[in-house]
TIVO-437119 format. One record per atom (N, C-alpha, C, O, CB): residue in three letters; atom name; residue number from 0; z, x, y. Coordinates in nm, 3 decimals, decimal comma, m for minus. Glycine has a CB too. Layout:
# TIVO-437119
pt rest->ALA atom->CA nr->NUM Z->Z X->X Y->Y
...
***
This chain:
# TIVO-437119
pt rest->UNK atom->N nr->0 Z->11,992 X->7,536 Y->7,571
pt rest->UNK atom->CA nr->0 Z->11,934 X->7,458 Y->7,678
pt rest->UNK atom->C nr->0 Z->11,919 X->7,542 Y->7,805
pt rest->UNK atom->O nr->0 Z->11,807 X->7,574 Y->7,845
pt rest->UNK atom->CB nr->0 Z->12,018 X->7,334 Y->7,706
pt rest->UNK atom->N nr->1 Z->12,030 X->7,577 Y->7,867
pt rest->UNK atom->CA nr->1 Z->12,023 X->7,654 Y->7,990
pt rest->UNK atom->C nr->1 Z->11,980 X->7,797 Y->7,965
pt rest->UNK atom->O nr->1 Z->11,915 X->7,859 Y->8,050
pt rest->UNK atom->CB nr->1 Z->12,155 X->7,651 Y->8,060
pt rest->UNK atom->N nr->2 Z->12,017 X->7,849 Y->7,848
pt rest->UNK atom->CA nr->2 Z->11,982 X->7,987 Y->7,815
pt rest->UNK atom->C nr->2 Z->11,833 X->8,006 Y->7,797
pt rest->UNK atom->O nr->2 Z->11,779 X->8,111 Y->7,831
pt rest->UNK atom->CB nr->2 Z->12,054 X->8,030 Y->7,689
pt rest->UNK atom->N nr->3 Z->11,766 X->7,906 Y->7,744
pt rest->UNK atom->CA nr->3 Z->11,621 X->7,917 Y->7,724
pt rest->UNK atom->C nr->3 Z->11,549 X->7,929 Y->7,858
pt rest->UNK atom->O nr->3 Z->11,454 X->8,008 Y->7,871
pt rest->UNK atom->CB nr->3 Z->11,568 X->7,795 Y->7,646
pt rest->UNK atom->N nr->4 Z->11,592 X->7,853 Y->7,955
pt rest->UNK atom->CA nr->4 Z->11,528 X->7,858 Y->8,087
pt rest->UNK atom->C nr->4 Z->11,550 X->7,991 Y->8,156
pt rest->UNK atom->O nr->4 Z->11,461 X->8,042 Y->8,224
pt rest->UNK atom->CB nr->4 Z->11,579 X->7,746 Y->8,174
pt rest->UNK atom->N nr->5 Z->11,669 X->8,046 Y->8,137
pt rest->UNK atom->CA nr->5 Z->11,700 X->8,175 Y->8,200
pt rest->UNK atom->C nr->5 Z->11,615 X->8,285 Y->8,138
pt rest->UNK atom->O nr->5 Z->11,566 X->8,373 Y->8,209
pt rest->UNK atom->CB nr->5 Z->11,850 X->8,208 Y->8,186
pt rest->UNK atom->N nr->6 Z->11,597 X->8,283 Y->8,006
pt rest->UNK atom->CA nr->6 Z->11,514 X->8,383 Y->7,939
pt rest->UNK atom->C nr->6 Z->11,368 X->8,370 Y->7,983
pt rest->UNK atom->O nr->6 Z->11,299 X->8,470 Y->8,000
pt rest->UNK atom->CB nr->6 Z->11,525 X->8,369 Y->7,787
pt rest->UNK atom->N nr->7 Z->11,324 X->8,249 Y->7,999
pt rest->UNK atom->CA nr->7 Z->11,186 X->8,225 Y->8,038
pt rest->UNK atom->C nr->7 Z->11,162 X->8,277 Y->8,181
pt rest->UNK atom->O nr->7 Z->11,056 X->8,333 Y->8,210
pt rest->UNK atom->CB nr->7 Z->11,151 X->8,075 Y->8,028
pt rest->UNK atom->N nr->8 Z->11,259 X->8,258 Y->8,270
pt rest->UNK atom->CA nr->8 Z->11,246 X->8,305 Y->8,407
pt rest->UNK atom->C nr->8 Z->11,242 X->8,457 Y->8,413
pt rest->UNK atom->O nr->8 Z->11,170 X->8,514 Y->8,494
pt rest->UNK atom->CB nr->8 Z->11,361 X->8,251 Y->8,493
pt rest->UNK atom->N nr->9 Z->11,319 X->8,524 Y->8,327
pt rest->UNK atom->CA nr->9 Z->11,321 X->8,670 Y->8,327
pt rest->UNK atom->C nr->9 Z->11,190 X->8,728 Y->8,277
pt rest->UNK atom->O nr->9 Z->11,149 X->8,836 Y->8,320
pt rest->UNK atom->CB nr->9 Z->11,436 X->8,721 Y->8,240
pt rest->UNK atom->N nr->10 Z->11,123 X->8,657 Y->8,187
pt rest->UNK atom->CA nr->10 Z->10,997 X->8,707 Y->8,134
pt rest->UNK atom->C nr->10 Z->10,885 X->8,696 Y->8,236
pt rest->UNK atom->O nr->10 Z->10,783 X->8,764 Y->8,223
pt rest->UNK atom->CB nr->10 Z->10,960 X->8,632 Y->8,008
pt rest->UNK atom->N nr->11 Z->10,901 X->8,614 Y->8,336
pt rest->UNK atom->CA nr->11 Z->10,799 X->8,596 Y->8,440
pt rest->UNK atom->C nr->11 Z->10,847 X->8,663 Y->8,569
pt rest->UNK atom->O nr->11 Z->10,864 X->8,597 Y->8,672
pt rest->UNK atom->CB nr->11 Z->10,770 X->8,444 Y->8,464
pt rest->UNK atom->N nr->12 Z->10,868 X->8,792 Y->8,562
pt rest->UNK atom->CA nr->12 Z->10,914 X->8,863 Y->8,681
pt rest->UNK atom->C nr->12 Z->10,804 X->8,867 Y->8,785
pt rest->UNK atom->O nr->12 Z->10,684 X->8,868 Y->8,754
pt rest->UNK atom->CB nr->12 Z->10,960 X->9,006 Y->8,645
pt rest->UNK atom->N nr->13 Z->10,847 X->8,870 Y->8,911
pt rest->UNK atom->CA nr->13 Z->10,752 X->8,872 Y->9,021
pt rest->UNK atom->C nr->13 Z->10,689 X->9,009 Y->9,031
pt rest->UNK atom->O nr->13 Z->10,758 X->9,111 Y->9,025
pt rest->UNK atom->CB nr->13 Z->10,821 X->8,836 Y->9,154
pt rest->UNK atom->N nr->14 Z->10,559 X->9,014 Y->9,045
pt rest->UNK atom->CA nr->14 Z->10,489 X->9,141 Y->9,065
pt rest->UNK atom->C nr->14 Z->10,428 X->9,140 Y->9,204
pt rest->UNK atom->O nr->14 Z->10,389 X->9,036 Y->9,256
pt rest->UNK atom->CB nr->14 Z->10,380 X->9,163 Y->8,955
pt rest->UNK atom->N nr->15 Z->10,420 X->9,258 Y->9,264
pt rest->UNK atom->CA nr->15 Z->10,368 X->9,267 Y->9,400
pt rest->UNK atom->C nr->15 Z->10,220 X->9,230 Y->9,402
pt rest->UNK atom->O nr->15 Z->10,146 X->9,266 Y->9,310
pt rest->UNK atom->CB nr->15 Z->10,390 X->9,409 Y->9,458
pt rest->UNK atom->N nr->16 Z->10,178 X->9,160 Y->9,504
pt rest->UNK atom->CA nr->16 Z->10,037 X->9,120 Y->9,513
pt rest->UNK atom->C nr->16 Z->9,948 X->9,240 Y->9,544
pt rest->UNK atom->O nr->16 Z->9,993 X->9,337 Y->9,604
pt rest->UNK atom->CB nr->16 Z->10,018 X->9,012 Y->9,619
pt rest->UNK atom->N nr->17 Z->9,823 X->9,234 Y->9,503
pt rest->UNK atom->CA nr->17 Z->9,732 X->9,344 Y->9,524
pt rest->UNK atom->C nr->17 Z->9,684 X->9,353 Y->9,669
pt rest->UNK atom->O nr->17 Z->9,630 X->9,455 Y->9,710
pt rest->UNK atom->CB nr->17 Z->9,612 X->9,331 Y->9,433
pt rest->UNK atom->N nr->18 Z->9,704 X->9,248 Y->9,747
pt rest->UNK atom->CA nr->18 Z->9,656 X->9,250 Y->9,886
pt rest->UNK atom->C nr->18 Z->9,732 X->9,353 Y->9,969
pt rest->UNK atom->O nr->18 Z->9,681 X->9,399 Y->10,071
pt rest->UNK atom->CB nr->18 Z->9,672 X->9,111 Y->9,950
pt rest->UNK atom->N nr->19 Z->9,851 X->9,390 Y->9,927
pt rest->UNK atom->CA nr->19 Z->9,927 X->9,490 Y->10,000
pt rest->UNK atom->C nr->19 Z->9,854 X->9,624 Y->10,000
pt rest->UNK atom->O nr->19 Z->9,849 X->9,691 Y->10,103
pt rest->UNK atom->CB nr->19 Z->10,068 X->9,507 Y->9,938
pt rest->UNK atom->N nr->20 Z->9,796 X->9,662 Y->9,887
pt rest->UNK atom->CA nr->20 Z->9,722 X->9,787 Y->9,879
pt rest->UNK atom->C nr->20 Z->9,593 X->9,777 Y->9,960
pt rest->UNK atom->O nr->20 Z->9,553 X->9,874 Y->10,024
pt rest->UNK atom->CB nr->20 Z->9,691 X->9,822 Y->9,733
pt rest->UNK atom->N nr->21 Z->9,529 X->9,663 Y->9,957
pt rest->UNK atom->CA nr->21 Z->9,406 X->9,645 Y->10,034
pt rest->UNK atom->C nr->21 Z->9,434 X->9,654 Y->10,183
pt rest->UNK atom->O nr->21 Z->9,354 X->9,710 Y->10,258
pt rest->UNK atom->CB nr->21 Z->9,341 X->9,510 Y->10,000
pt rest->UNK atom->N nr->22 Z->9,547 X->9,601 Y->10,226
pt rest->UNK atom->CA nr->22 Z->9,582 X->9,607 Y->10,367
pt rest->UNK atom->C nr->22 Z->9,605 X->9,751 Y->10,410
pt rest->UNK atom->O nr->22 Z->9,566 X->9,790 Y->10,520
pt rest->UNK atom->CB nr->22 Z->9,707 X->9,523 Y->10,396
pt rest->UNK atom->N nr->23 Z->9,667 X->9,831 Y->10,325
pt rest->UNK atom->CA nr->23 Z->9,689 X->9,971 Y->10,358
pt rest->UNK atom->C nr->23 Z->9,557 X->10,045 Y->10,369
pt rest->UNK atom->O nr->23 Z->9,539 X->10,127 Y->10,459
pt rest->UNK atom->CB nr->23 Z->9,779 X->10,038 Y->10,253
pt rest->UNK atom->N nr->24 Z->9,464 X->10,018 Y->10,278
pt rest->UNK atom->CA nr->24 Z->9,333 X->10,081 Y->10,283
pt rest->UNK atom->C nr->24 Z->9,259 X->10,041 Y->10,409
pt rest->UNK atom->O nr->24 Z->9,192 X->10,122 Y->10,472
pt rest->UNK atom->CB nr->24 Z->9,251 X->10,045 Y->10,159
pt rest->UNK atom->N nr->25 Z->9,272 X->9,914 Y->10,446
pt rest->UNK atom->CA nr->25 Z->9,205 X->9,865 Y->10,567
pt rest->UNK atom->C nr->25 Z->9,264 X->9,930 Y->10,691
pt rest->UNK atom->O nr->25 Z->9,190 X->9,966 Y->10,782
pt rest->UNK atom->CB nr->25 Z->9,216 X->9,712 Y->10,576
pt rest->UNK atom->N nr->26 Z->9,396 X->9,945 Y->10,695
pt rest->UNK atom->CA nr->26 Z->9,460 X->10,010 Y->10,808
pt rest->UNK atom->C nr->26 Z->9,414 X->10,155 Y->10,820
pt rest->UNK atom->O nr->26 Z->9,388 X->10,203 Y->10,930
pt rest->UNK atom->CB nr->26 Z->9,613 X->10,003 Y->10,794
pt rest->UNK atom->N nr->27 Z->9,404 X->10,223 Y->10,708
pt rest->UNK atom->CA nr->27 Z->9,360 X->10,361 Y->10,708
pt rest->UNK atom->C nr->27 Z->9,216 X->10,371 Y->10,757
pt rest->UNK atom->O nr->27 Z->9,181 X->10,462 Y->10,831
pt rest->UNK atom->CB nr->27 Z->9,374 X->10,423 Y->10,569
pt rest->UNK atom->N nr->28 Z->9,133 X->10,276 Y->10,715
pt rest->UNK atom->CA nr->28 Z->8,994 X->10,274 Y->10,757
pt rest->UNK atom->C nr->28 Z->8,983 X->10,250 Y->10,907
pt rest->UNK atom->O nr->28 Z->8,901 X->10,313 Y->10,974
pt rest->UNK atom->CB nr->28 Z->8,917 X->10,166 Y->10,681
pt rest->UNK atom->N nr->29 Z->9,065 X->10,161 Y->10,961
pt rest->UNK atom->CA nr->29 Z->9,062 X->10,135 Y->11,104
pt rest->UNK atom->C nr->29 Z->9,107 X->10,257 Y->11,183
pt rest->UNK atom->O nr->29 Z->9,051 X->10,286 Y->11,288
pt rest->UNK atom->CB nr->29 Z->9,151 X->10,015 Y->11,138
pt rest->UNK atom->N nr->30 Z->9,206 X->10,328 Y->11,133
pt rest->UNK atom->CA nr->30 Z->9,249 X->10,452 Y->11,200
pt rest->UNK atom->C nr->30 Z->9,138 X->10,555 Y->11,197
pt rest->UNK atom->O nr->30 Z->9,119 X->10,628 Y->11,295
pt rest->UNK atom->CB nr->30 Z->9,376 X->10,508 Y->11,134
pt rest->UNK atom->N nr->31 Z->9,064 X->10,564 Y->11,088
pt rest->UNK atom->CA nr->31 Z->8,952 X->10,658 Y->11,078
pt rest->UNK atom->C nr->31 Z->8,843 X->10,626 Y->11,178
pt rest->UNK atom->O nr->31 Z->8,788 X->10,716 Y->11,241
pt rest->UNK atom->CB nr->31 Z->8,895 X->10,656 Y->10,938
pt rest->UNK atom->N nr->32 Z->8,812 X->10,498 Y->11,192
pt rest->UNK atom->CA nr->32 Z->8,710 X->10,457 Y->11,289
pt rest->UNK atom->C nr->32 Z->8,757 X->10,489 Y->11,430
pt rest->UNK atom->O nr->32 Z->8,678 X->10,538 Y->11,512
pt rest->UNK atom->CB nr->32 Z->8,679 X->10,306 Y->11,276
pt rest->UNK atom->N nr->33 Z->8,883 X->10,461 Y->11,461
pt rest->UNK atom->CA nr->33 Z->8,938 X->10,489 Y->11,593
pt rest->UNK atom->C nr->33 Z->8,933 X->10,639 Y->11,623
pt rest->UNK atom->O nr->33 Z->8,893 X->10,680 Y->11,732
pt rest->UNK atom->CB nr->33 Z->9,082 X->10,438 Y->11,603
pt rest->UNK atom->N nr->34 Z->8,973 X->10,721 Y->11,525
pt rest->UNK atom->CA nr->34 Z->8,974 X->10,865 Y->11,545
pt rest->UNK atom->C nr->34 Z->8,833 X->10,919 Y->11,563
pt rest->UNK atom->O nr->34 Z->8,809 X->11,005 Y->11,648
pt rest->UNK atom->CB nr->34 Z->9,043 X->10,934 Y->11,427
pt rest->UNK atom->N nr->35 Z->8,739 X->10,870 Y->11,485
pt rest->UNK atom->CA nr->35 Z->8,600 X->10,912 Y->11,495
pt rest->UNK atom->C nr->35 Z->8,544 X->10,877 Y->11,633
pt rest->UNK atom->O nr->35 Z->8,475 X->10,958 Y->11,694
pt rest->UNK atom->CB nr->35 Z->8,514 X->10,847 Y->11,385
pt rest->UNK atom->N nr->36 Z->8,574 X->10,758 Y->11,682
pt rest->UNK atom->CA nr->36 Z->8,530 X->10,717 Y->11,815
pt rest->UNK atom->C nr->36 Z->8,592 X->10,800 Y->11,925
pt rest->UNK atom->O nr->36 Z->8,524 X->10,836 Y->12,021
pt rest->UNK atom->CB nr->36 Z->8,562 X->10,572 Y->11,838
pt rest->UNK atom->N nr->37 Z->8,719 X->10,831 Y->11,911
pt rest->UNK atom->CA nr->37 Z->8,789 X->10,913 Y->12,011
pt rest->UNK atom->C nr->37 Z->8,729 X->11,053 Y->12,018
pt rest->UNK atom->O nr->37 Z->8,708 X->11,106 Y->12,127
pt rest->UNK atom->CB nr->37 Z->8,939 X->10,921 Y->11,979
pt rest->UNK atom->N nr->38 Z->8,702 X->11,113 Y->11,904
pt rest->UNK atom->CA nr->38 Z->8,642 X->11,247 Y->11,901
pt rest->UNK atom->C nr->38 Z->8,501 X->11,242 Y->11,960
pt rest->UNK atom->O nr->38 Z->8,463 X->11,331 Y->12,036
pt rest->UNK atom->CB nr->38 Z->8,638 X->11,302 Y->11,755
pt rest->UNK atom->N nr->39 Z->8,425 X->11,140 Y->11,925
pt rest->UNK atom->CA nr->39 Z->8,289 X->11,126 Y->11,980
pt rest->UNK atom->C nr->39 Z->8,290 X->11,109 Y->12,131
pt rest->UNK atom->O nr->39 Z->8,207 X->11,168 Y->12,201
pt rest->UNK atom->CB nr->39 Z->8,219 X->11,009 Y->11,915
pt rest->UNK atom->N nr->40 Z->8,382 X->11,027 Y->12,181
pt rest->UNK atom->CA nr->40 Z->8,391 X->11,006 Y->12,326
pt rest->UNK atom->C nr->40 Z->8,432 X->11,134 Y->12,397
pt rest->UNK atom->O nr->40 Z->8,380 X->11,164 Y->12,505
pt rest->UNK atom->CB nr->40 Z->8,491 X->10,894 Y->12,358
pt rest->UNK atom->N nr->41 Z->8,523 X->11,210 Y->12,338
pt rest->UNK atom->CA nr->41 Z->8,566 X->11,336 Y->12,397
pt rest->UNK atom->C nr->41 Z->8,452 X->11,437 Y->12,400
pt rest->UNK atom->O nr->41 Z->8,430 X->11,504 Y->12,501
pt rest->UNK atom->CB nr->41 Z->8,687 X->11,394 Y->12,320
pt rest->UNK atom->N nr->42 Z->8,378 X->11,447 Y->12,291
pt rest->UNK atom->CA nr->42 Z->8,265 X->11,541 Y->12,284
pt rest->UNK atom->C nr->42 Z->8,158 X->11,502 Y->12,385
pt rest->UNK atom->O nr->42 Z->8,099 X->11,589 Y->12,449
pt rest->UNK atom->CB nr->42 Z->8,206 X->11,545 Y->12,142
pt rest->UNK atom->N nr->43 Z->8,132 X->11,374 Y->12,400
pt rest->UNK atom->CA nr->43 Z->8,032 X->11,327 Y->12,496
pt rest->UNK atom->C nr->43 Z->8,076 X->11,358 Y->12,638
pt rest->UNK atom->O nr->43 Z->7,994 X->11,398 Y->12,721
pt rest->UNK atom->CB nr->43 Z->8,009 X->11,177 Y->12,480
pt rest->UNK atom->N nr->44 Z->8,204 X->11,339 Y->12,666
pt rest->UNK atom->CA nr->44 Z->8,256 X->11,368 Y->12,800
pt rest->UNK atom->C nr->44 Z->8,240 X->11,516 Y->12,833
pt rest->UNK atom->O nr->44 Z->8,196 X->11,550 Y->12,943
pt rest->UNK atom->CB nr->44 Z->8,405 X->11,327 Y->12,810
pt rest->UNK atom->N nr->45 Z->8,276 X->11,604 Y->12,740
pt rest->UNK atom->CA nr->45 Z->8,261 X->11,747 Y->12,765
pt rest->UNK atom->C nr->45 Z->8,115 X->11,788 Y->12,778
pt rest->UNK atom->O nr->45 Z->8,082 X->11,873 Y->12,860
pt rest->UNK atom->CB nr->45 Z->8,327 X->11,827 Y->12,652
pt rest->UNK atom->N nr->46 Z->8,027 X->11,728 Y->12,699
pt rest->UNK atom->CA nr->46 Z->7,884 X->11,760 Y->12,707
pt rest->UNK atom->C nr->46 Z->7,828 X->11,717 Y->12,842
pt rest->UNK atom->O nr->46 Z->7,748 X->11,789 Y->12,902
pt rest->UNK atom->CB nr->46 Z->7,806 X->11,692 Y->12,592
pt rest->UNK atom->N nr->47 Z->7,868 X->11,601 Y->12,891
pt rest->UNK atom->CA nr->47 Z->7,821 X->11,553 Y->13,021
pt rest->UNK atom->C nr->47 Z->7,877 X->11,637 Y->13,134
pt rest->UNK atom->O nr->47 Z->7,808 X->11,661 Y->13,233
pt rest->UNK atom->CB nr->47 Z->7,859 X->11,406 Y->13,041
pt rest->UNK atom->N nr->48 Z->8,000 X->11,684 Y->13,121
pt rest->UNK atom->CA nr->48 Z->8,062 X->11,766 Y->13,224
pt rest->UNK atom->C nr->48 Z->7,994 X->11,903 Y->13,231
pt rest->UNK atom->O nr->48 Z->7,978 X->11,958 Y->13,340
pt rest->UNK atom->CB nr->48 Z->8,214 X->11,783 Y->13,197
pt rest->UNK atom->N nr->49 Z->7,953 X->11,958 Y->13,118
pt rest->UNK atom->CA nr->49 Z->7,883 X->12,086 Y->13,116
pt rest->UNK atom->C nr->49 Z->7,745 X->12,074 Y->13,180
pt rest->UNK atom->O nr->49 Z->7,698 X->12,167 Y->13,244
pt rest->UNK atom->CB nr->49 Z->7,871 X->12,138 Y->12,973
pt rest->UNK atom->N nr->50 Z->7,682 X->11,959 Y->13,162
pt rest->UNK atom->CA nr->50 Z->7,548 X->11,937 Y->13,215
pt rest->UNK atom->C nr->50 Z->7,550 X->11,931 Y->13,367
pt rest->UNK atom->O nr->50 Z->7,456 X->11,976 Y->13,432
pt rest->UNK atom->CB nr->50 Z->7,488 X->11,808 Y->13,158
pt rest->UNK atom->N nr->51 Z->7,655 X->11,878 Y->13,424
pt rest->UNK atom->CA nr->51 Z->7,668 X->11,862 Y->13,569
pt rest->UNK atom->C nr->51 Z->7,692 X->11,998 Y->13,634
pt rest->UNK atom->O nr->51 Z->7,639 X->12,023 Y->13,742
pt rest->UNK atom->CB nr->51 Z->7,783 X->11,765 Y->13,604
pt rest->UNK atom->N nr->52 Z->7,770 X->12,084 Y->13,572
pt rest->UNK atom->CA nr->52 Z->7,806 X->12,214 Y->13,633
pt rest->UNK atom->C nr->52 Z->7,696 X->12,311 Y->13,630
pt rest->UNK atom->O nr->52 Z->7,711 X->12,424 Y->13,677
pt rest->UNK atom->CB nr->52 Z->7,922 X->12,274 Y->13,565
***
């Protein structure tokens, strides 16, 4: 009686959801966009500063 339920619970072990991996990919993508924007803004600033001098 009780043993059957315990065996059944062990066979249905919890597995990690796939959204965790998607969240990591999304975070990495957001960092890439931020870094690309930062580099672009820096390059634009230096180009504008050279034009003025």
